[in-house]
N, C-alpha and C positions, 0 to 999 in steps of 0.2 A: 289778621294782621299778614301781611304777603309777606315772603319767603325771599331776601335779597338776596339774589346767587352772583357769581362770577362768570363770565363767558366759556367757564371751562365747567360750568353747572356745580361748581363747590360755594358754601355759604360764603357771602360777601357781606364780612365783616365790619369792614367801616360802614356800610352802607345800613346795616342792621344798629351800628348804635347810632346814626344818624337818625332813623327811622323811630327808634324806642324813645329818643329826645323829644323827637319833634309831634311823635304821639299822644306821649304823657305831659308834653306842654303843653297841650291842648286841653287837658283837664279829663281827660277819659278814666274809667274807675276802673279798668281791666284789660290784660289783655288774653287773646286766644289765639296759641301758636297753633301748626300743625290742621288747621280747620279747610275749608274748601278754599277759601283767597289764598290760602296757603300752601296749595297744590300737595299738597300732604301724600296722598297716593303714590305721588310721580315722583317723590324725593326718595335718595339712597337713604338707608338707613344710620349710615353716618352723619350725614346732615341735618340728618331729624335730630338726632341726639344732640346733636352743636348747636343747633340751630335751640334746643330745650336748657341747652345747659348756660347760653350765653345769655340768652331771655331773661332766665330767672336771677342771674348775675347783674346784668344791666337793671332790671326793675327794682334789685334789691331791698326787695319788701313793700315799696311803695304802693302797689295796688297790687291784687290776687292774680297769679298766671297760672289761666288753662290749657292743658293740653290736651290737642285730638291724640287719642289712640287707636282709630279709627282703623280696622285690617281684616282680612279675609280669615285670620287664625289666632282664636281667641289666645291662646300662648304668647302672641308678639304682641296684642294688645295688653295682656299683664305686663310683661317684660317693659316697655314701653311708661308702664304705669307706675311700672316700681322706679324706673329711673327718674323719670319726673317727680318721684316724689324726694330722690336725693339730690336733686338739685335744688328743692325747695320752692317748687310747683305745690298751687292750693286747691286745684281740682284737676279731675279727667273728663274730655268729651268723648263720646264714642257714636258712629252714627251704623245701623246695622250692616252685618258683612256683604259686599258686594260681590257681582257677578252671579251665582245662584242666587235667586232671591228668596229667603227666609217666609213661612206664614209665622200666622201669629203667637203660636203655640211655639215655635221656633225662637224666636222673638223674646220670647218672654224667660225661657228657659235660658237662653245668652245672655242676656241680661243680669238675669241672676246669678248666672255664675261668675260675670264678672264682677259684680258689687261682693258678692262674698269675697272675694279673693284681692281684690285691688284695696291698696293703701291709700288711697285718698277717695272723698265724694265722687260720683261720678252725677255725668249729664247727658242723658239721652239726647241725640243729635237726629232729628226728622230730616231726613233730604230726598226724596223719595225721585225726586229729577235725575238724581248721580246715582243712586242704590236701586232703583226698582219697587222699591217696597214703602208701603206706608207705615209708620207706628199708630197703628189705630187707636184712638181716645180710647175704649175700653183697655186695652194695652197701658196706655199712658197711665190711668188710675190706679190699675195693678199693680203696676211698678211702681207707682210713687209710695206704696205700703213699705217698700224697700228702706231700712233705715240709712242705707249709705246710695240712694238716689235721690238728687238734691235738686234735680231741675231737668226741664228741657229747651233746645231749643228747638225751635220750628223753623225750616227753610221752604218749605213745602210752600209758601206764599197762597195759602188758601185760610182765608180769615173765616171763612164759617168752622173750618177744624180748629184755628186758633183760639174761636171763642168759645168752639164746645170744652176745650181744653182748661182756659178757665173758669168756665162753669163746673165745669166737674171736678175742680180741682178745689174750689172753695173751703172744701173742708180740711185743706190741708195747705195753713196759710206759709208755711217755711217754704213749701215748694217751689223752685223759681222757674215763670215761662218766661221764656226772653226770644222776642223776636228775629228772623233773619232777616230778610229781606227790609232793606232800611225803608224803602218809600212806604212802608205802612206802619214806621216805630210809633210815630208822632201819639196815630190816634189809637194803637193797640196799648202802650204805655195811659193814656188816659181813661182807657176800658179797664184798666186793672195790671198788666203786665210787669213785671220785674222790669224791663228794661229792653235793649237790642245789641245785636251783634254784629255792627255795623261793617262792612268793609270800605266804605268808604270815608272811615273814620281813619283809614292811611292818611288818608290827603286834608281830609276836613275834620281835625280831631273835636275844636273848638266850636264848629256847628253841629255836633249830632251830641255833644256834652249838653249844652247851650238846650239841644230839643229834649232831649230828658229831662233837667232841669223844669222847663216850662211846664211840661206835659205831668211830672209828678207836680207844681204848684196848684195844677189846671187853670195855666194862663190861658185860654183857648185863642185868643186873639195873637198873642207872640207864638205860640205852638202853630197855628194858620200860616205865618210869615216866615217861621224859618221852614216850614215842610215846602212850602215854595221854590226855597233857595235849594232842598235837598232834592228836589223834583226835577229843578235846572237842570242842578250837575249832573244826576240819572239822564236825562235827555243828552244832552252835550257829552258826556263822557262813554258811557255805559254801553250803547248799542250800536256800537262803528264795528261792523264786519258782522259776518254772519255764522261765527264759530260759537258754540258752547261756551269756550274759553273768554269770549271775548269781554265780560266784566273785568277778568283779571289780567289782562291786557292794557285793557283802559287804565287802571288802578296803577299798572306799573309803568305804564309811559307815562303816565301825569308826573309820577312819582320822578322818575329820570327826569323830563324836564323841569321839574322842582329840584334839581341837583340832591336829592335824596340818595338814591340807591340808582341800581342800574333796572332796567327792562326786561333781562335775559328771564327767560319762560324757564321750566323745567321741561323737558325732553317727553315728547315730538313736537310740543311748540314753540313757536319763533315770533318774535317781536312784531309790532305793527310795522308795515312798510313805512315810507316818505309820506308819502300820500296822507294814509293813515295818522301816522304821527303829528304831521300838520294841523290836520281839525282836532287832535288834543288840545294842542296849543292853540289854537282859537278858540276850544273850549275854558282853559284856564285862563286866558285876557278874558273873556266875557265874563267869568268867576272875579275877575278881578285877582287871582292869583300870582298871573306875571304879566308884565309891562308890555304893552301894545308893542 
């Protein structure tokens, strides 16, 4: 889920209300606040806490709320985890500490410390492009033995790694393995993944809910048809500009054009200029979201 912001970089409360109504109206099965698409590491802590509190209140128990607690300091992650529990969150998600890349033994110790002390189930978040370290398959398998570690969200985009995790975790059927990059969600659910965490579901919640349902039903022709639309949206909306944040900019720009929330990004990033915004509008017109 994106984090709607005002021009002053405060939480856009009305935008958040419209966003959650839009997402849940599309049939998604859960909300993930303070992830990469939510720009979590660049948000002030007061904004993070307000987002968690309001998201849990707006969800009102209709779907689980997962809260990102990624930080460079374990005590801050634990503090956010306790706050999320007090707001009614269902689970927590943590990528490895960033800046100084940890080794695999350090990751084992770090995640065990979090899992031992956190008040909610913990999901591992493999995001090597942003934190500079991969949670290796052997490390995932070892951590999956911990009773408070519930699953893995893999955003590496490495299908070989993802399938290796699925295979290695076959003896832990209750451990969830979730695909991050939405372009691979359909095929990985067909292969046994638990689901996907799709940033594009901010814009197209029904598309991804339908894709998941088709994959669970092993309806391959429908998966292919829906996957074609996912790939079209990806090609039209996510590749504009040459910055690492192009995906988030594209999603927020689309949401602003749809009248759901503003396209303000966390500092130091700025929204698309008029030319790139026009490209997003043209993409939404082609996808049938906006009128010509």
